[in-house]
N, C-alpha and C positions, 0 to 999 in steps of 0.2 A: 065763656065760648058756647057757643049756641048747638040747639039740641043737634041740627044736623051733623056739625063737626064733630061734636060726641061721639056721634052711633058713626059715623066712617070711622075713627079712629080704633072704638070697640072692634069694627067689622076687619081692620088692620090687623090688629092684635091676634084676634082669631085666625087668620089666614096665616101670620108669620109662626103661630104656634103648631098649627097643621103642618104645614112645610118642615117644620123643626122637627116633631113630637111621630105625627105617624107613621113617616119611614122605620125608624127605628125599631116602634110599635109590632109592624109588619115583620119585621123580619125577626124579632125574635118569636110572634107567632107560627109564623112557618116554620122555623126550624124547632121548635115545640108541638109544634101540632099537624106534623107530616112530612115535612121536607126529606124528612134522613129516615122516613120511615119505608122498606118495602118486603115483599113477601119473601118467607125464606121457610123453607122447605126441612121438616123435621127429621133428626138423626135416627134411624132404627138400630134396635139390638143393646146389650146393656153400655153401659159405662159408669167411670167411676175416677175421683178426682186423683192424680200423680203427686201430688204435695207440694207443687209450686204454683207460684201465683205469678202471672201475666198482668203487664201494666198497660191499662188500655184506656185513654182519654183521660189519662191523669189520675187512674181509679186501680187497682189491684184488683182482680180477677184469678179464681181461682181456676188452675189450668185441669181443663178435662179431657181423658180418654177415652174419647165413644170405639166402639165397636168398628173394625176395618175388615176388610178381606185382606186376601195375601196374592203375590202375583202365580199364575200358573199356566206349564207350556201346554199347548195343543196342537194336534195336527189338525189343518183348514181339510174341507173339503176337494180342495184341488191339489193334496199332497204337499203343501208347503206350510213349514213350523210358523207358529203364532202365538203370541205373548198374551195372556187374559190380562189386562191389567198394567202392562207395560207402563203405559204414558201417565207422568204425572199434571198432565194437561187436558185430559181427555172425560168427556161423560159416558158413561156405559149404560144401556140396555141389554140385559140378560134374563136367560127363559132357560127351561131342561126341555129336552124332547129325545125322542127315540124314532129310530125311521120306520121300527114294523108297524108304530102306531097308528092308526088310522083315523083315530078319534081325536081326544085331549091334544095330542102332536100336531097333526095337523090342522087346527084352530089356532094355536100357540103360532107356528112358522105364519099364518095369515096374519095373526096380527100384530105380527112383529116386523110381516112385510109391509104393511100399512103405515109406520112410524119411520120403516125404511127409508120408503118413497118420499114420505113428506120432508125427511131432513137429508136429503140424497146427497146438496150438495154441500152439507156440512162437515166437514173433515174430523172436526173437534166432537163429535156424539158417531161412538161405536156400538154395533151390535152384535151380541153375541147369542148365536142359538147352540145350546152344550148338549152334543148328542151323549147320554149316560151307557149308552151301549155299547163296547169296547171294541164289538164283532162285527159291528155294522162296517161294510166297507165302503171306498170311494163312492162307487157307485149306486149304490143305497142312499148314500147322503143328497150325492146329486140329482137322484130320482125324488127325493124328500121336497126339493126345492126346486124343482124343474118347472112350476106354474110359477115361477118369479124371476127365470132366468132373463127374462127380457130386461132390457137396462136396468138390471140390480144395483140397488148402491153398492159402490165398493168397499164401504166400510162396514160390510154388513157380514160377520163370519161365521161361516158353520163348521161345527169342531167336533173332535172327539181324541179318545187317546190321550187323557192327560197324563202329568209326572205324579199323579196323586189320588188318592182314593178318592174317586167323583162324590161317590153319594156319602161320605164322612165331609166333605169340602162344602157340599150343599146344605148340608144342614146346620152343621156349627158356623161355617162361613157365609155363606149366602141367603141362611136361613129358610131355605125351600125346603118341602117333603121332598124326598129321595130315597128308594130301596128297593130291592129287589123280588120279585115273588117267588116264594119258595116252591120249588117243585115244575115252574117252568122258565126256563131261560130266555125265552121271547117276549116276555112280559117283566115289566118295570112300575113301578108306585112315582108318579112324577107331580108336581106341584103346576097347578093351572093360574099361580101366579109368575109375572113380569115384573123385574125388578130395577131402579135407578140409583147406580153407583156415580158418586163424583168425584172430580180428581184427585181427594184424598183417598178414596176407594172404601167410602163407608156407603151404607147404605139411606136411598132420601126418598125413598118410595116404594111401596109394594101395591101392584095391580092386579085384583082378580079379573079374570077374563070370562068371568062366567058371566059379569053385569055388561051391559051394551056400555056405557056408558065410562067405563074405565079405560078406554082404551084415549078416548078423547080426553080423558082426567090426565093419563101419562102425555100427551102430546103438550097440551099443555103446562104441566110439570118440566119438562126436558124444557122449555122455554124461559120456565121461573129458574130452573141452575144455571142454563147458558150466562143469563143476568147475575146470578149470584158470584158464578167463576170470574163475569167480567170485572165485579166489581171489588174482589179480591186480588185480581190482577191486573190493575190499568196497564195500559200501553204506556210506555217511557217513551217520552218525548228528549230527545239529545239536545242541548245547549250547545249551538254555535260559538 
């Protein structure tokens, strides 16, 4: 066998090996190093193990119970009843305010309007501005959001008159500071934070509006959560 023929045969063997083994190697490499990786937001609040086990990908995983919010009935600014966190397919952005406050509350409404505008055509994202002052009339709430009345997002609810103690609910469920100011019925202490809640009623983000970058981060993380919701509930294709 000539040297040229031997080299040609070796080249063929190398090419054959590449054809047979490289695709498999690349498949393993991609699966191990990132194809199944995606950004996932943390879950805020206390958590504990339920004592049960879940089987995931052939492995037994301890079942974790996360902090969750509960549904609350409110009255919307248009005097219609609306239920907070009623749906299990909706992502929710929420914060506290009160109509007589021209400082922090005004800024919170402005920032939430920014998010409401950016996601105006996505019905899977709701926004709740929760008025902690039960004495605020429909007119007071309408005046508070009047600057944003033109082409307002129909999924932005501005509400008060809950069927529960809103201050206790805010502190214990929403993890937001909220209380009355002793001696002044027109003032309240409210948090400067906005929260992001997933479809399972878990807090997935907390955003401090005193930092300019937080509203941009909220917008980005709403998108991240949308992706997670889609991954967790893929569309079912019916077989014919």
